[in-house]
SEMIPA-453668 format. One record per residue (C-alpha): residue number from 1; x, y, z. Coordinates in steps of 0.02 Angstrom, whole numbers, plus 50000, padded with zeros to 5 digits. Last residue first. Layout:
N
+-------+-------+-------+-------+
! zator !     x !     y !     z !
+-------+-------+-------+-------+
!   NUM !     X !     Y !     Z !
...
+-------+-------+-------+-------+
END
This chain:
494
+-------+-------+-------+-------+
! zator !     x !     y !     z !
+-------+-------+-------+-------+
!   494 ! 57050 ! 45533 ! 46074 !
!   493 ! 56883 ! 45511 ! 46154 !
!   492 ! 56769 ! 45659 ! 46153 !
!   491 ! 56684 ! 45657 ! 46321 !
!   490 ! 56498 ! 45691 ! 46303 !
!   489 ! 56437 ! 45623 ! 46468 !
!   488 ! 56337 ! 45484 ! 46383 !
!   487 ! 56477 ! 45444 ! 46262 !
!   486 ! 56600 ! 45433 ! 46407 !
!   485 ! 56475 ! 45331 ! 46507 !
!   484 ! 56462 ! 45205 ! 46366 !
!   483 ! 56651 ! 45190 ! 46351 !
!   482 ! 56674 ! 45173 ! 46539 !
!   481 ! 56536 ! 45042 ! 46552 !
!   480 ! 56621 ! 44935 ! 46420 !
!   479 ! 56794 ! 44958 ! 46497 !
!   478 ! 56732 ! 44928 ! 46674 !
!   477 ! 56647 ! 44767 ! 46623 !
!   476 ! 56799 ! 44701 ! 46529 !
!   475 ! 56921 ! 44746 ! 46668 !
!   474 ! 56807 ! 44671 ! 46801 !
!   473 ! 56775 ! 44512 ! 46703 !
!   472 ! 56962 ! 44486 ! 46669 !
!   471 ! 57022 ! 44521 ! 46845 !
!   470 ! 56886 ! 44430 ! 46944 !
!   469 ! 56961 ! 44258 ! 46926 !
!   468 ! 57126 ! 44330 ! 46984 !
!   467 ! 57062 ! 44372 ! 47157 !
!   466 ! 56956 ! 44215 ! 47163 !
!   465 ! 57117 ! 44115 ! 47141 !
!   464 ! 57228 ! 44219 ! 47256 !
!   463 ! 57119 ! 44189 ! 47407 !
!   462 ! 57263 ! 44124 ! 47510 !
!   461 ! 57433 ! 44185 ! 47447 !
!   460 ! 57523 ! 44212 ! 47613 !
!   459 ! 57472 ! 44037 ! 47668 !
!   458 ! 57574 ! 43968 ! 47523 !
!   457 ! 57726 ! 44018 ! 47624 !
!   456 ! 57692 ! 43889 ! 47760 !
!   455 ! 57525 ! 43869 ! 47847 !
!   454 ! 57556 ! 43874 ! 48034 !
!   453 ! 57728 ! 43950 ! 48045 !
!   452 ! 57713 ! 44060 ! 47890 !
!   451 ! 57544 ! 44126 ! 47946 !
!   450 ! 57601 ! 44158 ! 48126 !
!   449 ! 57762 ! 44240 ! 48072 !
!   448 ! 57669 ! 44361 ! 47957 !
!   447 ! 57535 ! 44398 ! 48087 !
!   446 ! 57670 ! 44439 ! 48215 !
!   445 ! 57766 ! 44542 ! 48089 !
!   444 ! 57612 ! 44650 ! 48059 !
!   443 ! 57574 ! 44662 ! 48244 !
!   442 ! 57450 ! 44551 ! 48333 !
!   441 ! 57347 ! 44638 ! 48464 !
!   440 ! 57316 ! 44553 ! 48631 !
!   439 ! 57157 ! 44610 ! 48721 !
!   438 ! 57146 ! 44784 ! 48798 !
!   437 ! 56980 ! 44825 ! 48718 !
!   436 ! 56903 ! 44663 ! 48659 !
!   435 ! 56975 ! 44630 ! 48490 !
!   434 ! 56900 ! 44604 ! 48321 !
!   433 ! 57047 ! 44554 ! 48213 !
!   432 ! 56977 ! 44573 ! 48037 !
!   431 ! 57078 ! 44726 ! 47991 !
!   430 ! 57235 ! 44632 ! 48041 !
!   429 ! 57190 ! 44485 ! 47931 !
!   428 ! 57151 ! 44600 ! 47785 !
!   427 ! 57318 ! 44691 ! 47803 !
!   426 ! 57412 ! 44525 ! 47812 !
!   425 ! 57328 ! 44473 ! 47650 !
!   424 ! 57366 ! 44638 ! 47566 !
!   423 ! 57548 ! 44623 ! 47618 !
!   422 ! 57555 ! 44446 ! 47547 !
!   421 ! 57477 ! 44512 ! 47385 !
!   420 ! 57601 ! 44653 ! 47352 !
!   419 ! 57698 ! 44568 ! 47213 !
!   418 ! 57551 ! 44475 ! 47142 !
!   417 ! 57449 ! 44634 ! 47136 !
!   416 ! 57581 ! 44726 ! 47036 !
!   415 ! 57593 ! 44580 ! 46917 !
!   414 ! 57405 ! 44587 ! 46893 !
!   413 ! 57414 ! 44775 ! 46869 !
!   412 ! 57541 ! 44752 ! 46731 !
!   411 ! 57448 ! 44613 ! 46644 !
!   410 ! 57283 ! 44706 ! 46648 !
!   409 ! 57356 ! 44867 ! 46583 !
!   408 ! 57450 ! 44780 ! 46444 !
!   407 ! 57297 ! 44678 ! 46393 !
!   406 ! 57182 ! 44828 ! 46400 !
!   405 ! 57301 ! 44931 ! 46293 !
!   404 ! 57320 ! 44789 ! 46170 !
!   403 ! 57133 ! 44766 ! 46154 !
!   402 ! 57094 ! 44948 ! 46137 !
!   401 ! 57202 ! 44985 ! 45988 !
!   400 ! 57390 ! 45003 ! 45983 !
!   399 ! 57389 ! 45177 ! 45907 !
!   398 ! 57566 ! 45212 ! 45852 !
!   397 ! 57520 ! 45188 ! 45673 !
!   396 ! 57564 ! 45084 ! 45520 !
!   395 ! 57695 ! 44968 ! 45589 !
!   394 ! 57687 ! 44971 ! 45777 !
!   393 ! 57701 ! 44784 ! 45798 !
!   392 ! 57867 ! 44728 ! 45867 !
!   391 ! 57953 ! 44884 ! 45929 !
!   390 ! 57796 ! 44968 ! 45992 !
!   389 ! 57736 ! 44809 ! 46074 !
!   388 ! 57900 ! 44785 ! 46167 !
!   387 ! 57897 ! 44966 ! 46221 !
!   386 ! 57720 ! 44948 ! 46289 !
!   385 ! 57757 ! 44785 ! 46375 !
!   384 ! 57908 ! 44859 ! 46462 !
!   383 ! 57816 ! 45019 ! 46510 !
!   382 ! 57671 ! 44920 ! 46583 !
!   381 ! 57786 ! 44801 ! 46676 !
!   380 ! 57880 ! 44945 ! 46755 !
!   379 ! 57724 ! 45044 ! 46798 !
!   378 ! 57636 ! 44898 ! 46884 !
!   377 ! 57797 ! 44842 ! 46967 !
!   376 ! 57828 ! 45010 ! 47048 !
!   375 ! 57647 ! 45048 ! 47093 !
!   374 ! 57622 ! 44879 ! 47175 !
!   373 ! 57792 ! 44865 ! 47256 !
!   372 ! 57764 ! 45035 ! 47338 !
!   371 ! 57579 ! 45027 ! 47379 !
!   370 ! 57597 ! 44870 ! 47483 !
!   369 ! 57698 ! 44962 ! 47615 !
!   368 ! 57549 ! 45075 ! 47645 !
!   367 ! 57431 ! 44928 ! 47669 !
!   366 ! 57557 ! 44835 ! 47776 !
!   365 ! 57561 ! 44987 ! 47892 !
!   364 ! 57374 ! 45023 ! 47900 !
!   363 ! 57325 ! 44848 ! 47954 !
!   362 ! 57213 ! 44919 ! 48088 !
!   361 ! 57174 ! 45103 ! 48067 !
!   360 ! 56990 ! 45101 ! 48109 !
!   359 ! 57022 ! 44996 ! 48263 !
!   358 ! 57124 ! 45140 ! 48333 !
!   357 ! 56964 ! 45237 ! 48366 !
!   356 ! 56901 ! 45124 ! 48505 !
!   355 ! 56875 ! 44937 ! 48507 !
!   354 ! 56703 ! 44902 ! 48578 !
!   353 ! 56614 ! 45069 ! 48564 !
!   352 ! 56699 ! 45128 ! 48405 !
!   351 ! 56683 ! 44960 ! 48318 !
!   350 ! 56499 ! 44946 ! 48361 !
!   349 ! 56465 ! 45122 ! 48297 !
!   348 ! 56556 ! 45087 ! 48133 !
!   347 ! 56454 ! 44929 ! 48106 !
!   346 ! 56293 ! 45023 ! 48140 !
!   345 ! 56346 ! 45159 ! 48018 !
!   344 ! 56376 ! 45032 ! 47880 !
!   343 ! 56221 ! 44926 ! 47908 !
!   342 ! 56114 ! 44832 ! 48032 !
!   341 ! 56262 ! 44733 ! 48096 !
!   340 ! 56272 ! 44550 ! 48149 !
!   339 ! 56108 ! 44499 ! 48068 !
!   338 ! 56189 ! 44369 ! 47957 !
!   337 ! 56373 ! 44353 ! 47994 !
!   336 ! 56495 ! 44491 ! 47950 !
!   335 ! 56653 ! 44455 ! 47851 !
!   334 ! 56615 ! 44573 ! 47707 !
!   333 ! 56558 ! 44706 ! 47830 !
!   332 ! 56719 ! 44694 ! 47930 !
!   331 ! 56827 ! 44703 ! 47773 !
!   330 ! 56730 ! 44852 ! 47705 !
!   329 ! 56735 ! 44938 ! 47874 !
!   328 ! 56924 ! 44923 ! 47876 !
!   327 ! 56936 ! 44996 ! 47702 !
!   326 ! 56817 ! 45137 ! 47749 !
!   325 ! 56930 ! 45180 ! 47896 !
!   324 ! 57071 ! 45200 ! 47768 !
!   323 ! 56988 ! 45342 ! 47672 !
!   322 ! 57116 ! 45479 ! 47706 !
!   321 ! 57265 ! 45363 ! 47722 !
!   320 ! 57220 ! 45280 ! 47557 !
!   319 ! 57213 ! 45446 ! 47467 !
!   318 ! 57380 ! 45504 ! 47537 !
!   317 ! 57468 ! 45339 ! 47504 !
!   316 ! 57402 ! 45334 ! 47327 !
!   315 ! 57460 ! 45513 ! 47296 !
!   314 ! 57631 ! 45468 ! 47365 !
!   313 ! 57643 ! 45311 ! 47260 !
!   312 ! 57586 ! 45399 ! 47102 !
!   311 ! 57702 ! 45548 ! 47125 !
!   310 ! 57852 ! 45437 ! 47156 !
!   309 ! 57812 ! 45314 ! 47017 !
!   308 ! 57764 ! 45450 ! 46896 !
!   307 ! 57926 ! 45541 ! 46931 !
!   306 ! 58023 ! 45381 ! 46900 !
!   305 ! 57930 ! 45347 ! 46738 !
!   304 ! 57945 ! 45521 ! 46666 !
!   303 ! 57799 ! 45641 ! 46683 !
!   302 ! 57682 ! 45698 ! 46546 !
!   301 ! 57631 ! 45878 ! 46521 !
!   300 ! 57805 ! 45940 ! 46555 !
!   299 ! 57835 ! 46074 ! 46685 !
!   298 ! 57892 ! 45955 ! 46820 !
!   297 ! 57923 ! 46043 ! 46982 !
!   296 ! 57918 ! 45892 ! 47094 !
!   295 ! 57804 ! 46005 ! 47193 !
!   294 ! 57687 ! 46033 ! 47046 !
!   293 ! 57676 ! 45847 ! 47013 !
!   292 ! 57643 ! 45823 ! 47198 !
!   291 ! 57495 ! 45941 ! 47187 !
!   290 ! 57424 ! 45854 ! 47033 !
!   289 ! 57443 ! 45682 ! 47111 !
!   288 ! 57361 ! 45741 ! 47272 !
!   287 ! 57211 ! 45804 ! 47176 !
!   286 ! 57196 ! 45641 ! 47080 !
!   285 ! 57214 ! 45533 ! 47233 !
!   284 ! 57087 ! 45634 ! 47328 !
!   283 ! 56961 ! 45622 ! 47186 !
!   282 ! 56993 ! 45437 ! 47159 !
!   281 ! 56974 ! 45398 ! 47343 !
!   280 ! 56825 ! 45508 ! 47379 !
!   279 ! 56726 ! 45434 ! 47235 !
!   278 ! 56777 ! 45251 ! 47246 !
!   277 ! 56737 ! 45239 ! 47433 !
!   276 ! 56550 ! 45220 ! 47404 !
!   275 ! 56575 ! 45068 ! 47293 !
!   274 ! 56672 ! 44969 ! 47423 !
!   273 ! 56551 ! 45033 ! 47555 !
!   272 ! 56407 ! 44950 ! 47467 !
!   271 ! 56504 ! 44794 ! 47418 !
!   270 ! 56536 ! 44736 ! 47595 !
!   269 ! 56408 ! 44597 ! 47584 !
!   268 ! 56363 ! 44558 ! 47404 !
!   267 ! 56364 ! 44368 ! 47417 !
!   266 ! 56245 ! 44389 ! 47566 !
!   265 ! 56105 ! 44424 ! 47444 !
!   264 ! 56106 ! 44243 ! 47387 !
!   263 ! 56056 ! 44177 ! 47558 !
!   262 ! 56144 ! 44213 ! 47721 !
!   261 ! 56234 ! 44061 ! 47789 !
!   260 ! 56189 ! 43935 ! 47657 !
!   259 ! 56229 ! 44058 ! 47519 !
!   258 ! 56398 ! 44098 ! 47596 !
!   257 ! 56440 ! 43913 ! 47623 !
!   256 ! 56391 ! 43867 ! 47445 !
!   255 ! 56501 ! 44007 ! 47379 !
!   254 ! 56649 ! 43947 ! 47482 !
!   253 ! 56621 ! 43765 ! 47435 !
!   252 ! 56623 ! 43812 ! 47251 !
!   251 ! 56786 ! 43909 ! 47272 !
!   250 ! 56871 ! 43789 ! 47391 !
!   249 ! 56910 ! 43831 ! 47570 !
!   248 ! 57045 ! 43741 ! 47665 !
!   247 ! 57005 ! 43716 ! 47847 !
!   246 ! 57151 ! 43616 ! 47916 !
!   245 ! 57279 ! 43707 ! 47812 !
!   244 ! 57200 ! 43877 ! 47836 !
!   243 ! 57062 ! 43982 ! 47759 !
!   242 ! 56974 ! 44100 ! 47875 !
!   241 ! 57047 ! 44271 ! 47841 !
!   240 ! 57113 ! 44270 ! 47663 !
!   239 ! 56979 ! 44147 ! 47610 !
!   238 ! 56839 ! 44256 ! 47678 !
!   237 ! 56915 ! 44409 ! 47595 !
!   236 ! 56932 ! 44319 ! 47427 !
!   235 ! 56754 ! 44254 ! 47438 !
!   234 ! 56695 ! 44433 ! 47466 !
!   233 ! 56789 ! 44488 ! 47310 !
!   232 ! 56721 ! 44345 ! 47208 !
!   231 ! 56544 ! 44391 ! 47261 !
!   230 ! 56581 ! 44575 ! 47222 !
!   229 ! 56626 ! 44546 ! 47038 !
!   228 ! 56473 ! 44631 ! 46965 !
!   227 ! 56470 ! 44765 ! 47100 !
!   226 ! 56654 ! 44804 ! 47077 !
!   225 ! 56632 ! 44817 ! 46889 !
!   224 ! 56485 ! 44936 ! 46904 !
!   223 ! 56565 ! 45047 ! 47035 !
!   222 ! 56728 ! 45055 ! 46938 !
!   221 ! 56639 ! 45103 ! 46777 !
!   220 ! 56546 ! 45239 ! 46869 !
!   219 ! 56707 ! 45303 ! 46945 !
!   218 ! 56797 ! 45305 ! 46778 !
!   217 ! 56653 ! 45396 ! 46695 !
!   216 ! 56650 ! 45521 ! 46837 !
!   215 ! 56838 ! 45545 ! 46826 !
!   214 ! 56835 ! 45565 ! 46638 !
!   213 ! 56692 ! 45689 ! 46656 !
!   212 ! 56789 ! 45781 ! 46790 !
!   211 ! 56932 ! 45804 ! 46670 !
!   210 ! 56837 ! 45846 ! 46514 !
!   209 ! 56799 ! 46012 ! 46598 !
!   208 ! 56880 ! 46105 ! 46454 !
!   207 ! 57023 ! 46171 ! 46556 !
!   206 ! 57082 ! 46005 ! 46625 !
!   205 ! 57071 ! 45917 ! 46457 !
!   204 ! 57177 ! 46053 ! 46378 !
!   203 ! 57307 ! 46046 ! 46513 !
!   202 ! 57331 ! 45864 ! 46468 !
!   201 ! 57277 ! 45731 ! 46590 !
!   200 ! 57396 ! 45597 ! 46652 !
!   199 ! 57305 ! 45453 ! 46730 !
!   198 ! 57323 ! 45413 ! 46913 !
!   197 ! 57441 ! 45273 ! 46966 !
!   196 ! 57338 ! 45120 ! 47001 !
!   195 ! 57317 ! 45074 ! 47183 !
!   194 ! 57132 ! 45052 ! 47164 !
!   193 ! 57122 ! 44871 ! 47208 !
!   192 ! 56958 ! 44819 ! 47127 !
!   191 ! 57038 ! 44792 ! 46958 !
!   190 ! 56990 ! 44965 ! 46902 !
!   189 ! 57078 ! 44975 ! 46738 !
!   188 ! 56997 ! 45121 ! 46655 !
!   187 ! 57118 ! 45252 ! 46713 !
!   186 ! 57229 ! 45225 ! 46562 !
!   185 ! 57415 ! 45225 ! 46566 !
!   184 ! 57437 ! 45349 ! 46427 !
!   183 ! 57495 ! 45248 ! 46282 !
!   182 ! 57389 ! 45332 ! 46153 !
!   181 ! 57440 ! 45504 ! 46211 !
!   180 ! 57624 ! 45464 ! 46224 !
!   179 ! 57621 ! 45394 ! 46050 !
!   178 ! 57544 ! 45552 ! 45983 !
!   177 ! 57709 ! 45643 ! 45989 !
!   176 ! 57712 ! 45789 ! 46113 !
!   175 ! 57591 ! 45921 ! 46052 !
!   174 ! 57609 ! 46023 ! 46210 !
!   173 ! 57711 ! 46151 ! 46116 !
!   172 ! 57558 ! 46247 ! 46061 !
!   171 ! 57606 ! 46296 ! 45884 !
!   170 ! 57658 ! 46475 ! 45885 !
!   169 ! 57770 ! 46450 ! 45736 !
!   168 ! 57783 ! 46266 ! 45697 !
!   167 ! 57788 ! 46299 ! 45511 !
!   166 ! 57894 ! 46453 ! 45536 !
!   165 ! 58025 ! 46359 ! 45635 !
!   164 ! 58037 ! 46215 ! 45512 !
!   163 ! 58047 ! 46334 ! 45366 !
!   162 ! 58182 ! 46436 ! 45450 !
!   161 ! 58280 ! 46282 ! 45505 !
!   160 ! 58288 ! 46207 ! 45331 !
!   159 ! 58164 ! 46085 ! 45261 !
!   158 ! 58206 ! 45981 ! 45107 !
!   157 ! 58103 ! 45953 ! 44952 !
!   156 ! 58184 ! 46110 ! 44876 !
!   155 ! 58013 ! 46188 ! 44842 !
!   154 ! 58044 ! 46353 ! 44931 !
!   153 ! 57908 ! 46335 ! 45061 !
!   152 ! 57932 ! 46157 ! 45124 !
!   151 ! 57826 ! 46129 ! 45277 !
!   150 ! 57675 ! 46041 ! 45203 !
!   149 ! 57781 ! 45967 ! 45067 !
!   148 ! 57885 ! 45875 ! 45196 !
!   147 ! 57736 ! 45791 ! 45278 !
!   146 ! 57679 ! 45732 ! 45107 !
!   145 ! 57854 ! 45674 ! 45071 !
!   144 ! 57854 ! 45567 ! 45228 !
!   143 ! 57687 ! 45493 ! 45179 !
!   142 ! 57756 ! 45451 ! 45008 !
!   141 ! 57912 ! 45368 ! 45080 !
!   140 ! 57802 ! 45257 ! 45187 !
!   139 ! 57780 ! 45275 ! 45373 !
!   138 ! 57838 ! 45168 ! 45517 !
!   137 ! 57801 ! 45233 ! 45691 !
!   136 ! 57900 ! 45160 ! 45835 !
!   135 ! 57973 ! 45323 ! 45896 !
!   134 ! 58134 ! 45269 ! 45813 !
!   133 ! 58037 ! 45243 ! 45653 !
!   132 ! 57975 ! 45421 ! 45665 !
!   131 ! 58152 ! 45486 ! 45664 !
!   130 ! 58202 ! 45374 ! 45519 !
!   129 ! 58055 ! 45422 ! 45410 !
!   128 ! 58085 ! 45607 ! 45438 !
!   127 ! 58269 ! 45584 ! 45399 !
!   126 ! 58228 ! 45496 ! 45237 !
!   125 ! 58107 ! 45635 ! 45191 !
!   124 ! 58240 ! 45769 ! 45204 !
!   123 ! 58288 ! 45883 ! 45348 !
!   122 ! 58417 ! 46018 ! 45315 !
!   121 ! 58551 ! 46096 ! 45426 !
!   120 ! 58683 ! 45978 ! 45357 !
!   119 ! 58696 ! 45873 ! 45514 !
!   118 ! 58669 ! 45714 ! 45419 !
!   117 ! 58545 ! 45657 ! 45549 !
!   116 ! 58441 ! 45816 ! 45557 !
!   115 ! 58299 ! 45744 ! 45660 !
!   114 ! 58385 ! 45770 ! 45827 !
!   113 ! 58435 ! 45944 ! 45777 !
!   112 ! 58258 ! 45991 ! 45726 !
!   111 ! 58188 ! 45921 ! 45888 !
!   110 ! 58313 ! 46021 ! 45989 !
!   109 ! 58280 ! 46175 ! 45884 !
!   108 ! 58094 ! 46160 ! 45913 !
!   107 ! 58119 ! 46151 ! 46101 !
!   106 ! 58228 ! 46307 ! 46098 !
!   105 ! 58101 ! 46386 ! 45982 !
!   104 ! 57965 ! 46369 ! 46112 !
!   103 ! 58067 ! 46443 ! 46250 !
!   102 ! 58127 ! 46585 ! 46145 !
!   101 ! 57951 ! 46610 ! 46077 !
!   100 ! 57876 ! 46621 ! 46252 !
!    99 ! 58007 ! 46743 ! 46312 !
!    98 ! 57992 ! 46850 ! 46157 !
!    97 ! 57804 ! 46860 ! 46182 !
!    96 ! 57821 ! 46892 ! 46368 !
!    95 ! 57937 ! 47039 ! 46334 !
!    94 ! 57832 ! 47105 ! 46193 !
!    93 ! 57671 ! 47102 ! 46295 !
!    92 ! 57568 ! 46943 ! 46293 !
!    91 ! 57385 ! 46956 ! 46341 !
!    90 ! 57266 ! 46898 ! 46477 !
!    89 ! 57335 ! 47010 ! 46613 !
!    88 ! 57411 ! 46859 ! 46700 !
!    87 ! 57583 ! 46937 ! 46731 !
!    86 ! 57672 ! 46788 ! 46655 !
!    85 ! 57565 ! 46760 ! 46500 !
!    84 ! 57669 ! 46642 ! 46394 !
!    83 ! 57579 ! 46478 ! 46427 !
!    82 ! 57407 ! 46558 ! 46439 !
!    81 ! 57429 ! 46652 ! 46277 !
!    80 ! 57483 ! 46492 ! 46190 !
!    79 ! 57342 ! 46387 ! 46264 !
!    78 ! 57214 ! 46515 ! 46209 !
!    77 ! 57286 ! 46501 ! 46036 !
!    76 ! 57263 ! 46313 ! 46036 !
!    75 ! 57079 ! 46331 ! 46086 !
!    74 ! 57049 ! 46463 ! 45956 !
!    73 ! 57104 ! 46336 ! 45827 !
!    72 ! 57262 ! 46372 ! 45730 !
!    71 ! 57285 ! 46417 ! 45549 !
!    70 ! 57443 ! 46499 ! 45485 !
!    69 ! 57428 ! 46596 ! 45324 !
!    68 ! 57522 ! 46747 ! 45391 !
!    67 ! 57363 ! 46851 ! 45383 !
!    66 ! 57274 ! 46709 ! 45474 !
!    65 ! 57407 ! 46721 ! 45608 !
!    64 ! 57366 ! 46903 ! 45639 !
!    63 ! 57177 ! 46881 ! 45646 !
!    62 ! 57177 ! 46737 ! 45770 !
!    61 ! 57326 ! 46803 ! 45866 !
!    60 ! 57248 ! 46974 ! 45891 !
!    59 ! 57089 ! 46890 ! 45952 !
!    58 ! 57186 ! 46786 ! 46079 !
!    57 ! 57275 ! 46937 ! 46149 !
!    56 ! 57440 ! 47016 ! 46094 !
!    55 ! 57491 ! 47170 ! 46192 !
!    54 ! 57565 ! 47336 ! 46137 !
!    53 ! 57395 ! 47413 ! 46098 !
!    52 ! 57419 ! 47401 ! 45910 !
!    51 ! 57248 ! 47327 ! 45871 !
!    50 ! 57325 ! 47189 ! 45766 !
!    49 ! 57472 ! 47147 ! 45877 !
!    48 ! 57517 ! 47000 ! 45767 !
!    47 ! 57604 ! 47100 ! 45633 !
!    46 ! 57693 ! 47208 ! 45762 !
!    45 ! 57752 ! 47056 ! 45859 !
!    44 ! 57818 ! 46976 ! 45700 !
!    43 ! 57912 ! 47134 ! 45660 !
!    42 ! 57985 ! 47139 ! 45835 !
!    41 ! 58030 ! 46954 ! 45830 !
!    40 ! 58119 ! 46970 ! 45664 !
!    39 ! 58207 ! 47129 ! 45721 !
!    38 ! 58265 ! 47048 ! 45878 !
!    37 ! 58335 ! 46904 ! 45774 !
!    36 ! 58419 ! 47019 ! 45651 !
!    35 ! 58498 ! 47111 ! 45797 !
!    34 ! 58615 ! 46965 ! 45820 !
!    33 ! 58597 ! 46845 ! 45964 !
!    32 ! 58518 ! 46710 ! 45860 !
!    31 ! 58656 ! 46720 ! 45731 !
!    30 ! 58770 ! 46652 ! 45864 !
!    29 ! 58682 ! 46487 ! 45872 !
!    28 ! 58641 ! 46429 ! 46045 !
!    27 ! 58742 ! 46299 ! 46139 !
!    26 ! 58712 ! 46347 ! 46318 !
!    25 ! 58693 ! 46518 ! 46394 !
!    24 ! 58781 ! 46535 ! 46559 !
!    23 ! 58927 ! 46641 ! 46502 !
!    22 ! 58820 ! 46786 ! 46449 !
!    21 ! 58884 ! 46907 ! 46319 !
!    20 ! 58881 ! 46794 ! 46170 !
!    19 ! 58724 ! 46708 ! 46232 !
!    18 ! 58627 ! 46866 ! 46203 !
!    17 ! 58446 ! 46838 ! 46232 !
!    16 ! 58438 ! 46858 ! 46418 !
!    15 ! 58541 ! 47011 ! 46432 !
!    14 ! 58451 ! 47107 ! 46297 !
!    13 ! 58287 ! 47039 ! 46354 !
!    12 ! 58308 ! 47109 ! 46527 !
!    11 ! 58361 ! 47276 ! 46452 !
!    10 ! 58193 ! 47296 ! 46364 !
!     9 ! 58212 ! 47307 ! 46175 !
!     8 ! 58186 ! 47487 ! 46125 !
!     7 ! 58369 ! 47521 ! 46093 !
!     6 ! 58379 ! 47373 ! 45979 !
!     5 ! 58232 ! 47428 ! 45875 !
!     4 ! 58304 ! 47601 ! 45847 !
!     3 ! 58470 ! 47527 ! 45800 !
!     2 ! 58392 ! 47423 ! 45666 !
!     1 ! 58295 ! 47572 ! 45600 !
+-------+-------+-------+-------+
END
């Protein structure tokens, strides 16, 4: 019987599964290469292949696992088949099944080893408590024992490798500890500068169409918060461009000036295009982020910090490059005088006729350079705050609650903005230079030298006050709108 099974195992598997014969295989237990292991997998395959057609589909799994007393939702089972199904025929043949289980059990073994502190091949409740504590989750002895009882079949109050493996048998491996989920750097924080690194979505959210709902909710929240804080944003642009030592602009004076010049409605100049560009920008950024993730070749659901930084910066750069003319139009429209342009298209027409196509890419270089310090510092500060919070306060659960998440996100994006602010200011100045064709064009360094020479270093931070005044209101507004939109669109929040 044994022999019969062995001979039927496809040759590929034979080679792949037997670390004893292959030099490349890493630390895998010898027992794993014995026929017992093949036999176990073959028997398991036969139990699960309910209709006996040599392939396990989602229905087979549902019925088969129920026989084994393992309950999984259909959704999880679909994930398993999808993960293991290499030839895309919608089911797992024996080879794919073994392949998937190998992979899965390798991960399980790593987790098991890391939890088994005493190295005695058993996990007890103390070890469970300790491992979770290192993740920042403190649980009581009773809770640990409850977890243990769920896995412990033979009543020894310890879990050995077999029990551990069987309990997690065919469990979709994406269940990375919940901490990562709670601490996903949330897309909510639209602080007006959308340089934020895109959110990580799980495969599950992508498949169930939750993804676009999240994006729509995020976009709506962004539009609302930008509109509510638009007067501050316009004031910031005016200060960045017109404020100087001799003509210093104060907040109240700035508002009074705008209202005098164009009435209350003029406070919202430039907001229309600022809202319109949310949709293409977030969609492009998200798509680019996904593609880059694939190129980096990361199979995990969530990327490491460095990978996120690279992927996020590149995706940001791609999205910004695609919609950059809208940025220039936004600056021009915000700075326009009453009656200067009839609207967005009129402004674009004027620019084309008077300044040519290149006008739409003014200030492009400092804008791109600004992405790097912004994304880097934003992520670094966020991770630091998150780890600090987990060490200090994560006592009963890893869920930090909304307020902490918002505070961390706001602080990190504020630091990111501070670091790239001079570049943003130079970008705005360059976008504002309306030139007669053939007139002198100031380069990035030229603008930088000019500002430092005439206004000193503080000149690089003009407009910072209204910029930070709008942070808290815009985060709060976008959070509230985001939550309501999520309910309205039917997104289950985790």
